[in-house]
Structures are given as structure tokens and as C-alpha cells.
KEVEX-444463 format. One line per 3 residues: their letters; for each residue x negated, y, z of C-alpha. Coordinates in Angstrom, 2 decimals, padded with zeros to 5 digits. Layout:
BEGIN
a> X/Y/Z; ...
% end
This chain:
BEGIN
man> 000.05/000.02/-000.05; -001.17/003.45/-000.74; -001.83/005.45/002.26
yps> -002.14/009.12/001.18; -000.36/011.21/-001.57; -001.61/011.13/-005.25
dgt> -000.64/013.61/-007.95; 000.89/010.77/-010.00; -002.39/010.03/-012.15
yrr> -004.11/007.77/-009.63; -004.08/004.17/-010.42; -005.09/001.21/-008.26
prr> -008.15/-000.94/-009.88; -006.66/-004.56/-010.74; -003.29/-003.78/-009.64
sgp> 000.28/-003.20/-011.45; 001.65/000.30/-011.29; 001.40/003.03/-008.63
sps> 002.69/002.94/-005.09; 004.11/005.81/-002.91; 002.03/007.14/-000.10
anr> 002.67/005.96/003.44; 000.01/008.26/005.23; 001.43/011.69/005.31
wlp> -001.36/013.29/007.30; -003.97/013.17/004.39; -004.09/015.77/001.41
pld> -003.78/014.93/-001.99; -006.60/013.78/-004.09; -007.06/016.24/-007.29
epa> -010.22/015.29/-008.19; -011.79/011.47/-009.22; -014.31/010.03/-006.93
ref> -017.59/010.55/-007.85; -020.10/007.62/-008.62; -023.00/007.56/-006.57
std> -026.07/008.26/-008.39; -029.46/008.92/-007.20; -032.11/010.30/-008.85
ppp> -035.22/008.19/-009.54; -038.31/008.74/-007.21; -040.83/010.94/-008.12
rsv> -043.89/009.07/-009.77; -046.70/009.43/-007.67; -048.92/007.09/-009.54
rtg> -049.88/008.59/-012.76; -051.71/006.13/-015.05; -052.46/008.43/-017.92
tge> -054.69/010.66/-016.11; -057.34/008.39/-015.11; -056.24/008.29/-011.25
rvt> -057.03/005.28/-009.82; -054.01/003.10/-008.49; -054.70/002.15/-005.15
vtr> -053.11/-000.81/-002.96; -052.16/002.03/-000.79; -050.55/004.10/-003.43
aaa> -048.43/001.29/-005.02; -047.10/000.30/-001.83; -045.99/003.38/-000.74
qrs> -044.32/004.02/-004.22; -042.65/000.52/-003.81; -041.46/001.68/-000.45
rem> -039.92/004.59/-001.78; -038.17/002.69/-004.55; -036.82/-000.09/-002.29
gsk> -035.71/002.60/000.30; -033.87/004.73/-002.51; -032.10/001.37/-003.60
myg> -031.11/000.61/-000.03; -029.86/003.86/000.57; -027.68/003.72/-002.71
lvh> -026.58/000.23/-001.58; -025.45/001.37/001.88; -024.07/004.53/000.25
raa> -021.83/002.90/-002.03; -020.43/000.47/000.30; -019.67/003.26/002.89
tad> -017.71/005.36/000.28; -016.10/002.45/-001.90; -012.50/002.48/-002.29
gad> -012.16/006.31/-002.11; -013.37/006.08/001.62; -015.37/008.94/001.31
ksg> -012.35/011.25/000.17; -009.93/009.68/002.86; -012.17/010.25/005.70
lta> -013.06/006.73/006.25; -016.85/007.35/005.65; -016.83/009.98/008.16
ltw> -015.49/007.65/010.66; -017.83/004.90/009.64; -020.90/006.62/010.93
pvv> -019.77/007.28/014.58; -018.65/003.60/014.74; -022.10/002.51/013.77
anf> -023.80/005.01/016.29; -021.21/003.30/019.09; -022.32/-000.09/018.18
avd> -026.13/001.03/018.43; -025.68/002.81/021.82; -024.20/-000.37/023.36
aam> -026.80/-002.59/021.66; -029.67/-000.10/023.30; -027.79/000.09/026.45
ava> -028.16/-004.02/026.61; -031.64/-003.82/025.89; -032.57/-001.43/028.66
lan> -030.31/-002.84/031.45; -030.76/-006.34/030.52; -033.33/-007.30/033.39
tlf> -032.18/-004.57/035.84; -028.47/-005.15/035.91; -026.96/-008.17/034.39
faa> -029.78/-010.92/035.18; -030.83/-009.43/038.32; -027.45/-009.49/039.56
asg> -027.62/-013.44/038.99; -030.93/-014.10/040.12; -030.46/-016.26/043.22
esk> -028.64/-013.37/044.96; -026.08/-014.08/047.78; -022.37/-014.17/046.58
gkv> -021.97/-011.09/048.61; -024.26/-009.10/046.19; -022.67/-010.71/043.39
aly> -019.10/-009.43/044.70; -020.48/-006.23/045.17; -021.86/-006.14/041.56
lli> -018.37/-007.07/040.31; -016.75/-004.33/042.57; -019.02/-001.59/041.38
tia> -018.98/-002.23/037.63; -016.10/-004.42/036.53; -013.15/-003.65/039.11
pfa> -012.76/000.11/038.42; -012.76/-000.64/034.77; -009.93/-002.76/035.44
via> -007.80/000.34/036.71; -009.29/002.73/034.38; -008.25/000.62/031.09
pli> -004.59/000.64/031.18; -004.67/004.48/031.42; -006.52/005.09/028.32
gpa> -003.74/004.22/025.99; -001.14/006.26/027.31; -003.35/009.14/027.63
ldr> -004.14/009.26/024.06; -000.47/009.75/023.49; -000.51/012.91/025.22
lqh> -003.92/013.92/023.55; -002.19/016.25/020.91; -005.33/018.28/019.33
grr> -008.68/017.13/020.59; -009.14/013.39/019.49; -012.72/014.37/017.50
val> -013.79/016.30/020.49; -012.86/013.30/022.53; -014.78/011.10/020.26
aas> -017.70/013.47/020.47; -017.32/013.73/024.25; -017.43/010.14/024.66
fml> -021.15/010.28/023.15; -022.23/013.42/025.18; -021.26/011.98/028.34
rtl> -023.01/009.01/027.77; -026.06/010.93/026.97; -025.72/012.84/030.24
lvv> -025.64/009.43/032.21; -028.67/008.17/030.49; -030.49/011.16/031.17
vli> -029.83/010.52/034.93; -030.98/006.99/034.50; -034.53/008.18/032.94
any> -034.81/010.94/035.55; -034.45/008.17/038.35; -036.61/005.51/036.94
dsa> -039.43/003.90/038.68; -042.11/003.46/036.64; -044.12/001.44/039.41
tgs> -041.16/-001.41/039.61; -039.37/-000.76/036.17; -036.12/-000.52/037.49
fqs> -033.49/002.10/038.73; -032.13/002.77/042.18; -028.76/000.71/042.73
wvl> -027.07/004.00/043.64; -027.67/005.33/040.43; -027.95/002.25/038.25
ypc> -024.31/001.19/038.84; -022.33/004.06/038.57; -023.94/005.08/035.36
alg> -023.43/001.55/034.01; -019.66/001.67/034.81; -019.41/005.19/033.16
mmv> -021.40/003.93/030.07; -018.87/000.84/029.90; -015.88/003.16/030.08
lsk> -016.80/005.43/027.74; -017.73/002.91/025.21; -014.52/001.18/025.75
sfs> -012.82/004.68/025.50; -014.42/005.09/022.16; -012.99/001.86/020.90
vlr> -009.60/003.03/021.90; -009.75/006.45/020.31; -011.22/004.87/017.12
sav> -008.26/002.72/017.07; -006.11/005.67/017.29; -007.72/007.64/014.35
tpr> -008.35/004.78/011.99; -004.90/004.63/010.72; -004.98/008.43/009.69
vlp> -008.33/007.80/007.24; -006.92/004.70/005.47; -008.08/004.99/001.54
pti> -005.61/004.16/-001.28; -006.71/000.48/-002.29; -007.29/-001.24/001.07
dlv> -005.22/-001.98/003.93; -005.76/-001.52/007.71; -007.23/-005.13/008.27
rvn> -010.01/-004.66/005.54; -010.91/-001.07/007.16; -011.23/-002.66/010.55
srl> -013.24/-005.57/008.94; -015.57/-002.98/007.14; -015.99/-001.10/010.38
ttf> -016.89/-003.89/012.39; -019.26/-005.21/009.89; -020.71/-001.81/009.59
gll> -021.30/-001.69/013.30; -022.54/-005.10/013.65; -025.10/-004.61/010.79
ggt> -025.99/-001.04/011.27; -025.44/-000.57/015.01; -025.81/-004.11/016.64
mvg> -028.98/-005.44/014.67; -030.77/-002.50/013.57; -029.90/-000.20/016.70
ggl> -030.70/-003.07/018.99; -033.91/-004.05/016.99; -035.38/-000.52/017.33
aaa> -034.28/-000.48/021.17; -036.02/-003.55/021.44; -039.27/-002.24/019.88
aey> -039.03/000.80/021.79; -038.78/-000.89/025.24; -041.80/-002.96/024.39
lfg> -043.92/000.05/023.05; -042.99/002.45/025.52; -043.10/-000.21/028.21
llh> -046.90/-000.26/027.80; -046.64/003.33/029.00; -044.31/002.28/031.89
mpg> -041.41/004.15/030.33; -037.62/003.21/029.48; -038.05/003.15/025.63
aly> -034.55/001.76/024.91; -032.84/004.77/026.84; -034.65/007.27/024.59
vvv> -033.26/005.28/021.75; -029.68/005.81/023.64; -030.20/009.60/023.94
avs> -031.23/009.89/020.15; -028.30/007.97/019.14; -025.44/009.35/021.28
vag> -026.44/012.75/020.29; -026.29/011.86/016.62; -023.12/010.27/017.19
aal> -021.51/013.20/018.64; -022.54/015.32/015.84; -020.96/012.80/013.35
amr> -017.94/012.44/015.35; -017.00/016.21/014.75; -017.71/015.75/010.94
ipk> -014.33/013.58/010.84; -011.59/015.31/008.89; -009.25/017.43/010.70
wve> -006.22/015.80/009.80; -006.99/013.09/012.21; -005.85/015.75/014.64
vte> -002.14/016.10/013.38; 000.33/014.46/015.89; 003.69/016.22/014.40
gev> 006.41/013.77/014.30; 004.55/010.65/016.56; 006.64/008.22/018.46
pat> 004.89/006.55/021.06; 005.00/002.69/021.00; 005.75/000.68/023.88
lsy> 005.03/-002.72/025.01; 008.46/-003.29/027.02; 011.58/-004.10/025.30
hgr> 015.32/-003.42/026.70; 017.74/-004.07/023.56; 019.23/-006.89/022.32
tge> 017.56/-009.59/020.22; 018.06/-009.85/016.43; 015.79/-009.95/013.18
lrr> 015.65/-006.63/011.53; 015.51/-002.96/012.56; 017.89/-000.19/011.89
ype> 015.86/002.75/011.17; 017.53/006.00/012.60; 019.23/008.59/010.37
qpp> 018.04/011.18/012.06; 014.54/012.41/013.38; 013.57/010.98/016.98
skd> 013.73/013.20/020.05; 010.46/013.93/021.99; 011.27/011.02/024.55
arq> 011.86/008.34/021.91; 009.73/005.29/022.26; 009.17/002.58/019.48
pmg> 009.02/-001.02/021.17; 006.73/-003.69/019.46; 008.41/-006.43/017.70
rnt> 008.17/-010.00/018.24; 005.22/-010.74/015.95; 003.21/-008.14/017.14
ita> 003.75/-008.91/020.89; 002.62/-012.48/019.98; -000.21/-011.43/018.29
lwg> -001.12/-009.13/021.29; -000.66/-011.92/023.91; -002.85/-014.30/021.75
nct> -005.40/-011.77/021.11; -005.54/-010.88/024.90; -005.94/-014.54/025.83
ikv> -009.15/-014.82/023.11; -010.52/-011.75/024.75; -010.53/-013.28/028.25
mvg> -012.79/-016.26/026.57; -014.99/-013.60/025.01; -015.61/-011.57/028.06
flf> -016.31/-014.73/029.89; -018.92/-015.71/027.51; -020.49/-012.28/027.64
lyp> -021.40/-012.68/031.40; -021.44/-016.07/032.39; -024.31/-017.86/030.37
afv> -026.54/-015.05/032.09; -025.66/-016.16/035.58; -025.88/-019.73/034.63
aks> -029.50/-019.17/033.11; -030.51/-017.50/036.11; -029.10/-019.21/039.01
hda> -030.93/-022.57/038.44; -034.65/-022.78/038.70; -035.41/-023.09/035.20
sgw> -038.44/-021.64/033.38; -038.25/-018.28/031.54; -038.29/-020.55/028.14
eql> -035.34/-022.57/029.40; -033.38/-019.31/030.21; -034.26/-017.91/026.65
ril> -033.22/-021.15/025.20; -029.69/-020.83/027.03; -029.30/-017.19/026.38
gli> -030.33/-017.59/022.82; -028.48/-020.46/021.76; -024.92/-018.84/023.21
gaa> -026.09/-015.36/021.36; -026.87/-016.78/017.96; -023.64/-018.51/018.15
aai> -021.68/-015.59/019.14; -023.51/-013.58/016.42; -022.84/-016.17/013.79
gnf> -019.13/-016.28/014.55; -018.73/-012.88/014.87; -019.93/-012.05/011.19
agn> -018.33/-015.21/009.82; -014.72/-014.16/011.35; -015.04/-010.76/009.96
fts> -016.31/-012.07/006.48; -013.50/-014.51/006.71; -010.61/-012.09/008.02
arl> -011.42/-009.50/004.87; -010.82/-011.98/002.30; -007.63/-013.77/004.10
rlg> -004.13/-013.57/002.78; -002.50/-012.36/006.23; 000.96/-013.33/005.18
hpa> 002.01/-014.83/008.53; -000.08/-013.17/011.13; 001.39/-014.37/014.31
qlv> 001.20/-017.96/013.25; -002.57/-017.29/012.84; -003.02/-016.02/015.67
vrc> -001.26/-018.80/017.62; -003.70/-021.14/015.69; -006.70/-019.05/016.61
tiv> -005.63/-019.03/020.27; -005.26/-023.00/020.23; -008.83/-023.53/018.61
vtl> -010.36/-021.28/021.38; -008.62/-023.01/024.20; -009.75/-026.58/022.87
gal> -013.18/-025.29/022.45; -013.13/-024.29/026.49; -011.53/-027.43/027.40
ata> -014.08/-029.58/025.69; -016.86/-027.59/027.15; -015.44/-028.14/030.55
vtg> -015.12/-031.88/030.11; -018.49/-032.27/028.88; -020.44/-029.69/030.60
nll> -023.05/-029.52/027.95; -024.89/-026.74/026.41; -024.52/-027.64/022.82
vaa> -020.52/-028.08/023.20; -020.69/-024.32/024.97; -022.25/-023.04/022.02
vat> -020.01/-024.53/019.50; -017.12/-023.16/021.86; -018.71/-019.75/021.43
llt> -018.96/-019.96/017.74; -015.23/-020.73/017.62; -014.37/-018.12/019.93
sga> -016.23/-015.39/018.17; -014.77/-016.51/014.77; -011.13/-016.91/016.19
aai> -011.68/-013.32/017.97; -012.24/-011.63/014.77; -009.73/-013.37/012.77
gka> -007.28/-012.85/015.44; -007.88/-009.35/015.89; -007.40/-008.77/011.79
sld> -004.11/-010.61/012.10; -003.10/-008.16/015.09; -003.81/-005.16/012.93
asl> -002.25/-006.68/010.02; 001.23/-007.22/012.28; 000.82/-003.57/013.55
qdd> 000.69/-002.27/010.10; 003.51/-004.26/008.76; 005.96/-004.49/011.89
lpe> 005.55/-000.69/012.90; 006.58/002.55/011.46; 004.01/004.69/010.32
esr> 004.50/007.50/013.02; 004.06/004.86/015.80; 000.93/002.98/014.57
asa> -001.74/005.15/015.77; -000.12/004.96/019.46; 000.31/001.24/019.05
fgr> -003.39/000.61/018.09; -004.45/002.69/021.20; -002.50/000.84/023.72
ses> -003.24/-002.58/022.14; -006.90/-001.68/022.26; -006.42/-000.81/025.84
llq> -004.81/-004.17/026.65; -007.76/-006.05/024.89; -010.03/-004.37/026.77
law> -008.62/-005.07/029.93; -008.54/-008.63/028.93; -012.00/-008.48/028.37
vtg> -012.78/-007.29/031.73; -010.55/-010.15/033.29; -012.70/-012.80/031.45
gai> -015.86/-011.01/032.55; -014.67/-010.84/036.22; -014.08/-014.74/035.80
gvl> -017.58/-015.08/034.53; -019.22/-013.08/037.79; -017.29/-014.56/040.30
iyt> -017.04/-018.49/039.48; -019.81/-020.94/040.69; -022.65/-021.12/038.18
elw> -022.18/-024.75/037.06; -021.25/-025.05/033.67; -018.35/-027.52/033.51
vgf> -017.06/-025.27/036.74; -016.83/-022.29/035.00; -015.13/-023.52/031.78
ttv> -012.58/-025.21/033.73; -011.58/-022.05/035.38; -011.38/-019.93/032.29
tav> -009.67/-023.03/030.59; -006.48/-022.92/033.34; -006.54/-018.93/032.50
lil> -006.38/-019.61/028.81; -003.84/-022.33/028.85; -001.38/-019.85/030.75
gla> -002.39/-017.29/028.13; -001.80/-020.04/025.14; 001.64/-020.85/026.71
qtv> 003.03/-017.23/026.67; 001.69/-016.79/023.13; 003.54/-020.03/021.99
vsy> 006.95/-019.18/023.92; 006.60/-015.49/022.24; 006.12/-016.80/018.92
rge> 009.40/-018.78/019.58; 011.27/-015.86/020.41; 011.22/-016.32/024.51
sli> 009.22/-015.10/027.15; 007.80/-015.93/030.46; 007.67/-012.50/031.75
pgf> 010.87/-010.82/031.23; 010.61/-007.77/028.94; 007.14/-008.65/027.79
ggn> 007.60/-011.39/025.47; 009.07/-012.27/022.21; 012.55/-012.22/023.10
rpv> 013.20/-009.28/020.95; 013.73/-008.61/017.06; 011.06/-009.34/014.62
lae> 011.28/-005.40/014.11; 012.76/-003.46/017.10; 014.46/-000.38/016.89
qeg> 013.67/002.93/018.77; 014.70/003.43/022.33; 015.59/006.55/023.92
gla> 016.25/010.02/022.55; 018.98/008.68/020.13; 021.74/006.43/021.37
dsa> 020.65/003.02/021.24; 021.83/000.66/019.04; 021.78/-003.04/018.30
avp> 019.68/-004.39/015.82; 021.61/-006.12/013.22; 020.53/-008.46/010.58
e> 021.15/-007.80/006.98
% end
């Protein structure tokens, strides 16, 4: 579906006939997209003048040529499908910066935060770690989505502020770095780590609310989110994490926190890039906030109101969307669990450094491969029945956790991690498809913000399980499997049009009508 107005001359490639716009915030495009072109690099080696062609000069020329080709490849990928005109390209670079900041922080705090909290410390200290870093975010996360609904003209500033505040927190960490021990004081480390976590998740929620405003005309929201995630993983996590690791090693020779300096540079750049996002993402006129609860009657279709909704109108999410949301939250519990628990398992036993590296490397590689494969696959799937696909992904994740709980084997845990990462990517793409198809356009930005808040809260729940549970592989996976079975049951029941929790399950129409503001009327099938 097209997502911004055209002048009638625009045609989609490889599709029959034009399609009306559904994104009323974007201006029309009057100029055709320009093909990317780059001038060939200047010839620094002149063979006709008798100048000697040295190995150094030849290598420098080859490096410039490869750099120019690489830049052209990245530029074409970032601006493809009209992304440069819709504003998607401008959003892509802050997303890459956010991934890079997260990767660099993970490198900087790997030994001082995550592993230190698990290395043979008492349960009391582990509980304190959870209380300081995880529990406060569990309280903050549900408030992020509703706060976005009240944020009228400041989404770009909020995105930039999420970077600048992280810059401030990192500067505080650098100022309190103890070069003798290579660590930070606890009263500084834990609050700053919490702040970095909250700001990173807040950026993700804000990005989900902004993304529907910058859709190009030839691709849908599912592929846009897959593209953003792919750019983030390749340009942010891999490149940014690699630079942070190199800086940490080189600056470590001088007893300085090198990865934190990378965080400062990237976060400042991310703030500047966030302010270059087009202004039309700020327009909120006519938006109707989405809600998770439903108080109407059941049915199959929605009757659209014949008059504009009032200010207190709310748009409930439909049955398929709620099913996809329950399934994704269940999968996110497993993702959060796998983020922290393997590190605790690796450090809790008297294993050598190589054994710990083997455990974490195996789990980390499986997660990375699964994530990339899941995003690659979801970008090419025909998501005609997204709720059904989410149910299947949830079943796969639950079975993987159950197999690990039964065997207690590290290789099985790695396979479960691979399946979980892939299923998480495919499930998220299916949720995006359901939000786009089943909700009116004026409620999509709000729905994405609220759904992302719930997903982050589910991630925190899984991380809390990974911190609190005894560090024996089969014990941890048995506990998380029990939670996953409950989530799977609610997902399946919601898919069938029922609910274990009144008002928050699938006992609602596939397309729910708006509530409040107008006189509520029952949805009637056509």
C-alpha cells in the first residue's frame, strides 16, 4: 500500500496500477528519486609521467576505490524505495547509532556489571543487583507508551534527548573510573547502568511511534522494520561493537575506558542525526490513542464512525493484534532470560576462562545468527496470517526451552537460543503486519508505542528470572519454561477468541470499533 500522497504520475515498480496514499502526514513527491552516483576517485598514481607506482600508493588507491564502492552500496541500500524522500533514511542513522551505543556499553560494562554480579557473589548481592538495575525499569516501562500519547510536538527532540542524556551518564562514569582497578564505584555504576537501559528502551519505543510516519511508497511497515533492524545489527552492533572492543583494548593499555569514549562520540552523533528527521513526524492532529483493553461486544468486523472522533476516543486493538502481542511478549521473556542467564551460569562454576568464553561465545553466536536469519526471512515472508504465525513461533520457542530443561545440555541450549532469536524476529514482523492491517492509520503510531513498551517489560521479566534463578542450566530453563507455557496458553486461547484474563485477550472482534467519544455501537458482521 502506498503511504504518502503522489501526484498521480507515480507508479510502483513491478506492480499493476497506482494505489491511493494511506499516510496523510507526508508531503507529495514532485521530483523523481535520484539515482545515487559517485564520482570516480581521483587518480593518485599517474603512470604516464614516469612516477613510480609503489606498493603503498597502489594500496592507498585500492582502499579509496573500495571505500567509494562500499559507501555507494550503503547509500543505495539506505535510500532504496524512496526512503530518502519519505524520511526513512533520516531515521535509519539514529537507529544505527542506538544499536552502536548499546553494543559499546555492553563492551564497556561486561566485566564490571554483568559478570561481576554473577562471579560467586551471595544471593543477597545478586538480589541487590536486580533491585537496582532491573526492578525500577519494570515500573518505568509501562509508563513510556502512555506518555508518548501525550507527547504532541517533540518526538524528534525526545529522540535526541535520549542520546544526550546517555552522553551525560557516560561522562559521569568516565569521571568516576578507577584506573587502578579498572572498575567503577557501585553507587555510580548501578544508577548509570539503569539510566542507560531506560533511555535505550525509551528510544526503541519512540522509534516505533515515529516509523509509521516515514513509510516509503513501495514497501510496507514489516519490511521497513526489518530493514531498520538489519541496518542496526550490521552497522550498529557489529561495526560499533567491534570499534568499542578495539578502543577498549587500545585505551586499556593506558588504563582508560576506551569503549565509553566510543559511546560519547556515537551518542552525540545520534542526537544530531535525530534532529534531521523530517518535521512531519511531529504532526499528531487527528490521532486516536490505542488501548489494550476492550469493553464492547464480540464480532468479526469494525464499523467505522461516520463522524470524526472526539478527543477522548480510544481505539482497542483487535483479536489478531492481541494474539500477536501475547505471543511476542512470551517470546521476549525467553529473549531477556537468555540475555543474562548464560553469563551467570558461566561465572557461577569454577570454570576456566576458556570454558566461560566457550559458553558465552556459543550462546552469543547462536543468538546473532538466529536474529539475522529471522530478520532476513521475515522480510521475504508473505504475512497473510500473522497471528497464526506468531502462535507457531511461540510454540517453537517453548519447545526449545522445554528440551533444554529436560536435557540440561549446553548444545541444546544453543539450539534453543538460535530458534528463539529467529522466532523473535519473525514474530515481531508478524506483530507489525497485524498492527498495520487491523488498525486505522490514525491509531498506528500510538499502538506501536504501547506494544513496544509491553515487549520491553516482557524482556525485563525474562531478565529478572535469569538473575534470580539458581545457576544450574536445567533449573533455570525449567523455571522459564513454566512461564512460557502460561504465555503460550494465553496466546492460543486469544487466537481462538477467548481469554484467561478478562478484557486483555481475544474475546473481541477481529477489527474492534472505537470506544469513547462517540456513542459505542456493537460491531456487526457484513
